[in-house]
C-alpha positions as CSV (number, residue, x, y, z in Angstrom):
1,M,82.3,86.7,-95.7
2,K,83.1,84.6,-93.7
3,K,82.9,86.3,-91.0
4,A,80.2,87.9,-90.8
5,L,78.9,83.8,-91.7
6,L,80.5,83.2,-88.6
7,A,79.1,85.0,-87.1
8,L,75.3,84.3,-88.1
9,A,76.6,80.9,-86.7
10,I,77.2,81.8,-83.4
11,G,73.7,83.3,-83.6
12,G,72.4,80.0,-84.1
13,F,74.3,78.1,-81.5
14,G,73.1,80.5,-78.8
15,I,69.2,80.1,-80.1
16,G,69.3,75.5,-81.2
17,M,71.4,76.2,-77.4
18,T,67.8,77.2,-75.6
19,E,65.6,76.2,-77.9
20,F,67.3,72.1,-76.6
21,V,69.3,72.1,-73.1
22,I,65.7,72.6,-71.5
23,M,64.9,69.4,-72.7
24,G,67.6,68.1,-70.4
25,I,67.1,70.0,-67.3
26,L,63.8,69.9,-67.1
27,P,63.8,68.1,-63.5
28,E,66.0,70.4,-62.1
29,I,63.2,73.3,-63.2
30,A,60.5,70.8,-61.6
31,T,61.8,70.4,-58.0
32,A,63.2,74.2,-58.1
33,L,60.0,75.7,-58.9
34,E,57.5,72.7,-57.7
35,V,55.3,71.3,-60.4
36,S,55.0,68.5,-61.7
37,I,58.0,67.5,-65.0
38,P,54.4,67.6,-67.4
39,V,53.6,71.7,-66.4
40,A,57.3,72.0,-66.7
41,G,57.0,70.6,-70.2
42,H,55.1,73.9,-71.1
43,F,58.2,76.0,-70.9
44,I,58.9,73.9,-74.5
45,S,56.0,74.5,-75.1
46,A,56.0,78.1,-74.1
47,Y,59.0,78.7,-76.8
48,A,57.4,77.5,-80.0
49,L,55.0,79.3,-79.4
50,G,57.0,82.9,-79.6
51,V,59.1,81.5,-82.2
52,V,55.8,80.8,-84.6
53,V,54.2,84.3,-83.1
54,G,57.6,86.3,-83.3
55,A,59.2,84.6,-86.7
56,P,56.1,86.9,-89.4
57,L,55.5,89.7,-86.5
58,L,59.6,90.7,-86.4
59,T,60.1,90.0,-89.5
60,I,58.2,92.6,-91.1
61,F,58.8,95.3,-88.3
62,G,62.3,94.4,-88.8
63,N,61.5,95.8,-92.4
64,K,61.9,99.5,-91.7
65,W,66.1,98.8,-90.8
66,P,68.9,97.3,-92.5
67,P,69.4,93.6,-92.5
68,Q,72.4,94.1,-90.0
69,K,70.7,96.5,-87.7
70,T,67.9,94.2,-87.4
71,L,69.8,91.2,-86.5
72,L,71.7,93.1,-83.9
73,G,68.6,94.1,-82.0
74,L,66.3,90.1,-82.2
75,M,70.4,89.0,-80.5
76,V,69.5,91.9,-77.9
77,W,66.4,90.6,-77.6
78,F,67.4,87.1,-77.4
79,T,70.0,87.8,-74.6
80,I,67.8,89.9,-72.2
81,F,65.1,87.6,-72.1
82,N,67.1,84.6,-72.1
83,T,68.6,86.0,-69.2
84,L,66.4,87.1,-67.3
85,S,64.5,83.3,-67.7
86,A,67.9,82.2,-65.5
87,F,66.4,84.7,-62.4
88,A,62.5,83.4,-62.8
89,N,62.1,82.7,-59.8
90,S,57.7,81.4,-60.0
91,Y,56.2,79.4,-63.2
92,E,55.1,82.2,-64.6
93,L,57.1,84.5,-64.4
94,L,59.6,82.1,-66.8
95,M,56.8,80.7,-68.6
96,L,56.2,84.6,-69.8
97,A,60.5,84.8,-70.3
98,R,60.6,81.5,-72.4
99,F,58.2,83.3,-74.6
100,L,59.8,86.7,-75.2
101,S,63.1,84.4,-75.3
102,G,61.1,82.5,-78.5
103,L,60.2,85.8,-80.2
104,P,63.6,86.3,-82.7
105,H,64.8,82.8,-82.9
106,G,62.2,82.8,-86.8
107,A,63.6,86.4,-87.5
108,F,67.4,85.9,-87.1
109,F,66.6,82.5,-89.0
110,G,65.1,84.0,-91.4
111,I,66.2,87.0,-92.1
112,G,69.8,85.5,-92.0
113,A,69.2,82.5,-94.5
114,V,68.1,85.7,-96.6
115,V,71.6,87.6,-96.0
116,A,73.9,84.8,-96.1
117,G,72.1,83.8,-99.8
118,K,73.2,87.5,-100.5
119,L,76.6,87.2,-98.7
120,A,77.4,84.2,-100.9
121,S,79.4,83.4,-104.4
122,P,77.2,82.8,-107.6
123,G,75.7,78.9,-107.2
124,K,77.5,78.3,-103.1
125,E,74.2,80.6,-101.4
126,A,73.3,76.9,-100.2
127,Q,76.5,76.4,-98.4
128,A,76.5,79.9,-97.0
129,I,73.0,79.2,-96.4
130,A,74.2,75.4,-94.3
131,M,76.8,77.9,-92.7
132,M,74.6,79.2,-91.1
133,F,72.6,76.4,-89.6
134,T,76.0,74.6,-88.4
135,G,75.3,77.0,-85.4
136,L,72.3,75.3,-84.7
137,T,73.3,72.1,-85.8
138,V,76.4,72.2,-83.1
139,A,74.6,73.8,-80.3
140,N,74.1,69.7,-80.1
141,V,77.0,68.3,-79.9
142,I,78.5,70.7,-77.8
143,G,75.9,73.8,-76.4
144,V,72.9,71.4,-75.0
145,P,75.4,68.5,-73.1
146,L,77.1,71.3,-71.7
147,G,74.4,73.7,-70.7
148,T,72.7,70.0,-68.9
149,W,75.3,69.6,-67.4
150,L,75.9,72.8,-66.0
151,G,72.0,72.8,-65.0
152,Q,72.0,69.3,-63.3
153,N,75.7,69.7,-61.2
154,F,75.2,73.5,-60.4
155,S,72.3,75.4,-61.2
156,W,69.3,75.1,-63.6
157,G,70.0,78.8,-64.6
158,I,73.1,78.6,-65.1
159,A,72.6,77.1,-68.3
160,F,70.4,79.7,-69.4
161,L,73.2,82.2,-68.0
162,A,75.9,80.8,-70.6
163,V,72.6,81.2,-73.4
164,G,73.3,84.8,-72.4
165,I,77.2,84.6,-72.8
166,V,76.8,83.1,-76.2
167,G,74.3,86.0,-76.9
168,I,76.6,88.6,-76.0
169,C,79.3,87.0,-78.1
170,A,77.2,86.5,-81.2
171,I,76.1,90.6,-80.9
172,L,79.3,91.5,-81.0
173,S,80.2,89.7,-83.4
174,I,77.5,90.8,-86.1
175,K,78.3,94.1,-84.7
176,F,81.6,94.0,-85.8
177,W,81.7,91.6,-88.6
178,M,78.6,91.9,-90.5
179,P,78.3,94.1,-93.3
180,E,75.4,96.6,-94.6
181,V,73.1,93.9,-97.2
182,K,70.8,95.6,-99.6
183,I,67.7,93.4,-99.7
184,A,65.2,94.6,-101.7
185,N,61.5,94.3,-99.9
186,A,58.0,95.3,-101.4
187,G,57.7,97.7,-99.7
188,G,55.5,98.5,-97.2
189,M,53.5,96.2,-94.8
190,K,50.8,95.7,-97.0
191,E,52.9,94.8,-100.0
192,E,55.4,92.2,-98.1
193,L,51.6,90.6,-96.7
194,R,50.4,90.3,-100.5
195,L,52.9,87.1,-100.1
196,L,50.4,85.2,-98.2
197,R,48.6,84.7,-101.7
198,K,50.7,82.9,-102.7
199,P,49.2,78.9,-103.4
200,E,52.8,78.0,-103.7
201,L,54.2,79.3,-100.5
202,W,51.4,77.7,-98.6
203,M,52.5,74.3,-100.2
204,V,55.8,74.6,-99.1
205,I,55.5,75.9,-95.8
206,L,52.9,72.6,-95.3
207,L,55.5,70.7,-96.6
208,T,57.6,72.3,-94.7
209,T,55.3,71.7,-91.7
210,I,54.7,67.2,-92.6
211,G,57.5,66.7,-93.0
212,T,59.8,67.4,-90.7
213,G,57.2,66.6,-88.8
214,G,58.5,63.3,-89.6
215,F,61.8,63.3,-87.5
216,F,60.7,65.0,-84.8
217,A,57.9,62.6,-84.0
218,W,61.1,59.8,-83.7
219,Y,63.5,62.8,-81.6
220,S,60.6,63.6,-79.8
221,Y,61.0,59.3,-77.9
222,I,64.0,59.2,-78.5
223,A,65.0,58.5,-74.8
224,P,62.3,55.5,-74.2
225,L,63.3,54.5,-77.0
226,I,66.5,53.7,-76.4
227,T,66.0,52.8,-72.4
228,D,62.8,51.0,-72.1
229,V,63.1,49.3,-75.7
230,A,66.8,48.8,-76.8
231,G,67.5,48.7,-73.4
232,H,69.8,50.7,-72.8
233,S,70.8,52.3,-68.9
234,E,70.4,55.6,-68.7
235,G,73.1,56.8,-68.8
236,V,73.5,55.6,-72.6
237,V,70.9,58.9,-73.4
238,S,72.9,61.7,-73.4
239,Y,75.8,59.7,-76.0
240,A,73.5,59.2,-78.1
241,M,71.5,62.6,-78.1
242,I,75.5,63.6,-78.6
243,L,75.0,60.8,-81.2
244,A,72.6,62.5,-82.7
245,G,73.7,66.3,-82.8
246,L,76.9,64.7,-85.0
247,G,74.4,63.9,-87.7
248,M,72.5,67.3,-87.5
249,V,76.2,68.7,-88.6
250,A,76.7,65.8,-91.6
251,G,73.3,66.1,-92.4
252,N,73.5,70.1,-93.4
253,F,76.7,70.2,-95.1
254,L,74.9,67.0,-97.0
255,G,72.1,68.6,-97.3
256,A,73.9,71.5,-99.3
257,K,75.7,69.4,-101.9
258,L,71.8,67.4,-102.9
259,A,70.6,71.3,-103.9
260,E,73.1,72.6,-105.3
261,M,72.7,69.1,-106.9
262,F,68.9,69.1,-107.6
263,S,66.3,71.7,-107.2
264,P,65.7,72.6,-103.9
265,I,62.5,70.7,-103.8
266,K,63.4,67.7,-105.6
267,A,65.9,67.8,-102.6
268,V,64.0,68.0,-99.9
269,I,61.9,64.7,-101.6
270,I,64.6,62.4,-101.9
271,A,65.5,63.3,-98.2
272,L,62.2,62.2,-97.0
273,I,62.7,59.1,-99.5
274,L,65.6,57.9,-97.5
275,M,63.7,59.2,-94.4
276,V,60.7,57.0,-94.3
277,T,62.7,54.0,-95.6
278,A,64.7,54.9,-92.7
279,L,61.8,55.4,-90.0
280,L,60.2,52.1,-91.2
281,V,63.7,49.8,-90.9
282,N,64.2,51.6,-86.9
283,T,60.7,49.9,-86.4
284,F,62.8,46.2,-86.8
285,V,66.4,47.3,-85.5
286,A,65.2,49.9,-81.8
287,Y,65.1,46.1,-80.6
288,D,69.3,46.3,-80.9
289,Q,70.9,48.5,-78.9
290,I,74.3,48.7,-81.1
291,G,71.1,49.2,-84.4
292,V,69.2,52.0,-82.0
293,L,72.7,53.8,-82.2
294,V,73.3,53.4,-85.7
295,T,70.0,55.1,-86.8
296,T,70.1,57.3,-84.1
297,F,73.1,59.2,-86.0
298,V,71.1,57.8,-89.2
299,I,67.7,59.5,-89.1
300,P,69.5,63.2,-87.9
301,V,71.6,63.1,-91.3
302,I,68.3,62.7,-93.5
303,A,66.1,64.9,-91.3
304,F,68.8,68.0,-90.9
305,C,69.2,67.5,-95.8
306,I,66.5,68.8,-95.5
307,A,66.6,72.1,-93.7
308,T,68.9,73.8,-96.2
309,P,67.0,73.3,-99.8
310,I,63.5,73.8,-98.2
311,Q,65.2,77.4,-96.6
312,M,65.9,77.9,-99.9
313,A,62.5,76.3,-101.6
314,V,61.1,79.0,-99.6
315,I,63.2,81.8,-100.7
316,N,62.7,81.1,-104.2
317,T,59.4,81.1,-103.3
318,A,58.8,84.7,-101.5
319,K,60.4,86.9,-104.5
320,G,60.0,90.7,-103.0
321,S,59.2,89.2,-99.2
322,E,62.4,86.7,-98.8
323,M,62.7,88.3,-95.3
324,L,59.1,87.4,-94.4
325,G,58.7,83.7,-96.7
326,S,62.0,82.5,-94.8
327,S,60.9,83.5,-91.3
328,L,57.6,82.1,-91.9
329,N,59.5,79.1,-92.7
330,Q,61.4,78.8,-89.5
331,S,57.7,79.1,-87.9
332,A,56.3,75.4,-90.1
333,F,59.7,74.5,-88.5
334,N,58.4,74.5,-84.9
335,M,54.8,73.5,-85.7
336,G,56.2,70.6,-87.2
337,N,57.9,70.0,-84.0
338,A,54.6,70.3,-81.6
339,S,52.6,68.5,-84.2
340,G,55.5,65.7,-84.7
341,A,55.4,65.0,-80.9
342,Y,51.7,65.5,-80.9
343,L,50.6,62.7,-83.3
344,A,53.3,60.1,-82.2
345,G,51.8,60.7,-79.0
346,L,48.8,59.6,-80.0
347,P,49.3,56.3,-80.7
348,I,51.9,55.8,-77.2
349,A,48.9,57.1,-75.0
350,Y,46.7,54.2,-76.3
351,G,49.0,51.6,-75.6
352,Y,50.8,50.6,-79.2
353,G,54.3,51.5,-77.9
354,I,57.0,53.6,-78.2
355,V,57.8,51.7,-81.7
356,S,54.5,53.3,-82.7
357,A,55.6,55.9,-82.8
358,Q,58.2,55.1,-86.0
359,Y,55.3,54.8,-88.2
360,V,53.0,58.2,-88.0
361,G,57.1,59.9,-87.7
362,A,57.4,57.6,-91.4
363,V,53.6,58.7,-92.6
364,M,54.2,62.7,-91.9
365,A,57.1,62.1,-94.3
366,G,55.9,60.6,-96.8
367,I,52.8,62.7,-97.3
368,G,55.8,65.4,-97.5
369,I,56.7,63.3,-100.3
370,F,53.2,64.3,-102.1
371,I,53.1,67.9,-101.7
372,G,56.6,68.1,-103.0
373,I,55.4,67.0,-105.8
374,G,52.0,68.8,-105.5
375,V,54.9,71.9,-105.7
376,I,56.4,70.7,-108.6
377,L,53.9,70.0,-110.7
378,M,52.1,74.0,-109.8
379,R,55.6,75.4,-110.8
380,K,54.7,73.5,-114.5
381,R,51.2,74.4,-114.4
382,Q,52.6,77.9,-114.0
383,A,55.3,78.0,-115.8
384,S,52.5,76.8,-119.0
385,L,50.1,79.3,-118.7
386,Q,53.2,82.1,-118.8
387,V,54.3,80.2,-121.8
388,T,50.3,80.2,-123.2
389,N,49.5,83.7,-121.8
């Protein structure tokens, strides 16, 4: 089991690296392809769009095969198009490569979360899912800084070649370490799509999108918060990103513990309450050079307490179509990324300053709390109706 979970973690490492390393080498890509930095930002959006589109489609298509073969195929796809990204010599080619690179992201994590839960001992499902997400969090501590350094000092393409090498390691580990896991599904595509009729599923998806959007409202503008507001030099930003990555690692395992102590939805609500508190506190301490670094660690700890519990909540809601539901939740994470960054950027664009993003994040996390309470009330109502009937 440990080797199988390590295989999933290696895949998660590669996915985390390619998703975030481009943010560190965006100026180099813009210069090489002769586009502006805002236009180069389209490459980030192209990847996110690939995640949103690919998660449900590839999961439904992959249901024809055992999970081990599907995960293997997804990682082969991931490796090919990330490697090709390194050789893209025009805006159009890199846009296409980034979109295609993003397609397997959501399906891999969605299917992988279900497989991890099946591999775990009873009562240890949360820890197994957290183990898979460890790859994503560790990528922010090791892979992203390393890829950024390679891209800045040699060539931006080398960063994507490094992702390709990680992809090859993931392919080999899945091939030789991942056992065959039998997962019951609803049957054909029509049966799978019946899951989409469940209001509770969409409530949880909305909770993921808006609740985690509160974190991305802060994270998207962390660099100017550290330099322009706190007054640090630009060189401190890279160290702050490592600090944030360490917070993600710690929060990932803390979230698994919360999911074991409480129900997954209750664990998410607790984390979101802490998120609102931390973001509001940060509006005061962001002007202090020490205080801003403390919150740079604390906020990711709280944010990644949500990852495992919310994934478990979706899996529990999507009985019979767990892999589709789990993959849809990965799409929701990326929609949270996009919506958080966009909404937090509005008050900044209107001249209210970088700190205003914290208020937007707090509001989004606060709305997530009420959605979580709504999910609990919906479940209680359904339970009472079943007793009555």
